[in-house]
C-alpha positions in Angstrom: -4.9 -4.1 27.4 -2.4 -1.9 29.2 -3.5 1.6 30.0 -1.8 4.6 28.4 -1.5 8.0 29.9 -1.3 10.8 27.3 0.1 14.2 27.6 -2.4 17.1 27.8 -4.6 17.1 24.7 -4.2 20.4 22.8 -7.1 22.7 22.8 -8.1 22.2 19.2 -8.1 18.4 19.7 -10.3 18.8 22.8 -12.8 20.7 20.8 -12.8 17.9 18.2 -13.2 15.3 20.9 -16.1 17.1 22.4 -18.0 17.5 19.1 -17.2 14.0 18.0 -18.6 12.4 21.2 -21.6 14.6 21.1 -22.5 13.8 17.5 -21.9 10.0 18.0 -24.2 10.2 21.0 -26.9 12.1 19.2 -27.2 9.5 16.5 -28.3 6.8 18.9 -31.8 6.3 20.3 -32.3 4.6 23.6 -34.0 1.7 21.8 -30.9 1.2 19.7 -29.0 0.2 22.9 -31.8 -1.6 24.7 -32.7 1.2 27.1 -36.1 2.7 27.9 -37.1 5.9 26.1 -37.5 7.8 29.4 -39.9 10.4 28.0 -39.4 13.5 25.9 -35.9 14.7 25.2 -34.7 18.2 24.6 -32.0 17.0 22.2 -31.9 13.8 20.0 -30.0 10.8 21.0 -28.7 9.3 24.2 -28.1 11.4 27.3 -24.6 11.6 28.8 -25.6 9.6 31.9 -26.9 6.8 29.6 -23.6 6.6 27.8 -21.8 6.5 31.1 -24.0 3.7 32.4 -23.5 1.7 29.1 -19.7 2.2 29.3 -19.5 1.5 33.0 -17.8 4.8 33.9 -18.8 7.7 36.2 -21.3 10.2 34.9 -19.0 13.1 36.0 -16.0 11.6 34.3 -17.8 11.0 31.0 -19.2 14.6 31.2 -15.7 15.9 31.7 -14.4 13.8 28.8 -17.1 15.1 26.4 -16.5 18.7 27.6 -12.9 18.3 26.5 -11.4 18.7 30.0 -7.8 17.8 30.6 -8.3 14.4 32.2 -6.4 11.1 32.0 -7.9 8.3 29.9 -6.9 4.7 29.2 -7.4 2.4 26.3 -9.7 0.1 28.3 -12.0 3.0 29.1 -12.0 4.3 25.6 -12.9 0.8 24.3 -15.9 0.8 26.7 -17.1 4.1 25.2 -16.5 2.6 21.7 -18.9 -0.2 22.6 -21.4 2.1 24.2 -21.6 4.4 21.2 -21.4 1.6 18.6 -18.3 3.0 16.9 -16.8 1.3 13.9 -13.1 0.7 13.4 -12.4 4.0 11.8 -14.3 5.9 14.5 -12.5 4.0 17.2 -9.1 5.0 15.8 -10.3 8.6 15.6 -11.4 8.6 19.2 -8.1 7.3 20.3 -6.2 10.0 18.5 -8.5 12.8 19.8 -8.0 11.5 23.3 -4.2 11.6 22.8 -3.5 7.9 22.6 -2.1 5.8 19.8 -4.8 3.6 18.2 -4.3 -0.1 18.9 -2.7 -2.0 16.0 -5.4 -3.6 13.9 -5.3 -7.4 13.8 -3.9 -8.6 10.5 -5.6 -11.6 9.2 -4.2 -14.3 7.0 -3.3 -13.5 3.4 -6.5 -14.0 1.4 -7.0 -14.1 -2.3 -7.4 -10.5 -3.5 -10.8 -9.3 -4.6 -11.7 -9.0 -8.3 -11.7 -5.2 -7.9 -8.1 -5.2 -6.6 -7.0 -7.5 -9.3 -8.4 -5.1 -11.9 -6.4 -2.3 -10.2 -3.2 -4.3 -10.6 -4.0 -5.2 -14.2 -5.0 -1.6 -15.0 -1.6 -0.3 -13.6 0.2 -2.3 -16.3 2.5 -1.8 -18.1 3.8 -0.4 -14.8 4.8 -2.9 -12.1 2.6 -3.4 -9.1 1.9 -6.0 -6.5 0.1 -6.6 -3.2 2.1 -7.9 -0.1 0.9 -8.9 3.4 2.4 -7.8 6.7 5.1 -10.4 6.5 6.1 -9.0 3.0 4.7 -12.1 1.3 3.5 -11.6 -2.2 -0.3 -11.9 -2.4 -0.7 -10.8 -6.0 1.7 -9.6 -8.7 0.9 -8.1 -12.1 2.7 -9.3 -15.3 4.7 -6.1 -15.5 6.3 -6.7 -12.1 7.2 -10.2 -13.0 8.8 -9.1 -16.2 10.6 -6.0 -15.0 11.8 -7.3 -11.6 12.4 -10.9 -12.6 9.9 -12.4 -10.1 9.4 -16.1 -10.7 7.2 -18.9 -9.3 9.6 -19.5 -6.4 9.4 -15.9 -5.2 7.0 -15.7 -2.4 8.4 -13.0 -0.1 9.6 -9.6 -1.0 12.4 -9.5 1.6 13.6 -13.0 0.9 13.6 -12.3 -2.9 15.7 -9.2 -2.3 18.5 -11.1 -0.6 18.3 -14.5 -2.4 17.1 -14.0 -6.0 20.3 -13.8 -8.0 18.5 -12.4 -11.1 16.8 -9.7 -9.1 20.0 -8.7 -7.4 22.0 -8.5 -10.6 19.4 -6.3 -12.2 19.0 -3.9 -9.3 21.4 -1.0 -10.0 21.7 0.2 -6.4 21.2 -3.1 -4.6 23.9 -2.6 -1.9 23.0 1.0 -1.2 19.3 0.2 -0.8 19.7 -3.0 1.3 20.1 -1.2 4.7 16.9 0.7 4.2 15.0 -2.5 3.1 16.1 -4.3 6.3 15.3 -1.2 8.4 11.8 -1.1 7.0 11.2 -4.8 7.6 12.4 -4.4 11.2 10.0 -1.5 11.8 7.1 -3.5 10.4 8.0 -6.5 12.6 8.0 -4.3 15.7 4.3 -3.6 15.0 3.6 -7.3 15.8 5.9 -8.3 18.6 4.0 -11.5 19.3 4.0 -12.8 15.7 6.5 -15.6 15.4 6.5 -15.5 11.6 8.7 -12.5 11.5 11.3 -14.4 13.6 11.1 -17.4 11.3 11.7 -15.2 8.2 14.6 -13.5 9.9 16.2 -16.7 11.1 16.0 -18.2 7.6 17.6 -15.2 6.0 20.3 -15.0 8.7 21.3 -18.6 7.8 21.5 -18.0 4.0 22.4 -14.4 3.4 25.7 -12.9 4.7 24.5 -9.4 3.7 21.3 -9.7 5.7 23.3 -11.2 8.6 25.5 -8.2 8.6 22.6 -5.6 8.4 20.1 -7.1 10.8 22.1 -6.7 14.1 22.4 -2.9 13.4 18.8 -2.5 14.7 18.1 0.3 12.3 14.5 1.2 11.5 12.8 3.2 8.8 9.2 4.1 8.0 9.6 5.2 4.5 6.6 4.7 2.2 8.4 5.8 -1.0 11.6 4.7 -2.7 13.5 5.0 -6.0 14.3 1.7 -7.6 16.7 1.3 -10.6 16.7 -1.7 -12.8 19.1 -2.8 -15.5 16.8 -5.0 -17.6 18.5 -7.3 -20.1 16.0 -6.4 -22.9 14.8 -2.9 -22.0 17.9 -1.3 -20.6 18.0 1.1 -17.7 14.6 1.6 -15.9 14.0 3.9 -13.0 10.9 3.7 -10.9 9.4 5.6 -8.0 7.8 3.1 -5.7 4.8 4.0 -3.4 3.5 1.9 -0.6 -0.3 2.2 0.0 -2.0 0.5 3.0 -5.2 -1.3 2.2 -7.7 -0.2 4.8 -9.9 -3.3 4.5 -7.0 -5.6 4.9 -4.9 -4.7 7.9 -1.2 -5.3 7.3 -1.6 -5.5 3.5 -0.1 -2.9 1.1 -0.5 -2.1 -2.5 2.9 -1.3 -4.0 2.9 0.8 -7.1 5.9 1.6 -9.3 5.8 4.6 -11.6 8.4 5.4 -14.2 10.5 8.3 -13.1 10.1 11.4 -15.3 13.1 12.3 -17.5 14.6 8.9 -17.5 13.0 7.4 -20.6 11.7 4.6 -18.5 8.1 5.0 -19.6 8.9 4.6 -23.3 11.3 1.6 -22.8 8.8 0.0 -20.5 5.9 0.3 -23.0 8.1 -1.2 -25.8 9.1 -4.0 -23.5 5.6 -5.0 -22.5 4.3 -4.5 -26.0 6.9 -7.1 -27.3 5.9 -9.5 -24.5 2.2 -9.1 -25.3 3.0 -9.9 -29.0 5.1 -12.9 -28.1 2.4 -14.2 -25.8 -0.3 -13.7 -28.5 1.8 -15.6 -31.1 
């Protein structure tokens, strides 16, 4: 891992770093890390010099770090301290931020079937549309409302591909052309998080070959990190529907997001949506 050199850590963050390291050290006993007890201790937990030995760093350097002094650190050294103090993933990210470094990007695993708990969230969100997508924008799970409102079918497997190739979706989207640049910009920003992942290149190459609109937008190299968007739909049965979309990262599934769509107040969307889904439920029951 390449070293990073941060700017001076502000005073408040230095205090947080000092207290964080001290409390993480205090919760470990020598026996927890395979070290001899060493007799009576004035304070609970490991001594600073023991953490330094476990991490393979100098005692003075670790002491300065815990004291919040303005010293230079690298990701490699922080990871050594992470291992010495038995920090979990959330604590590791916190340590990086307190030390003035960007936390390493968590490895995103393959798209796995969603848990029953997450499936219940999707179902409970109905009659409002919701779905889960992975880091490549592949659909992992979609609730019935999203299929009905946005016209997703069995051949729709990727959010970006659907946006540019699903004729029904495009015809229903009231601001398709205006929103397209931001959609591409957000996908480019996500792809940049995983520069060594060839799947982003494959998706991009396929779209460049089939979508003139995508081929015009992609070379602009625009990026966007928006987590919210307004989406207008002209549904053939329900009429005009306007949603506020919110993207929520799933902490236990790196790279995955829960995408929730809420009817925009004052547009009549909630009432029209409820009538639409009620009719669909009656038709399915019959």
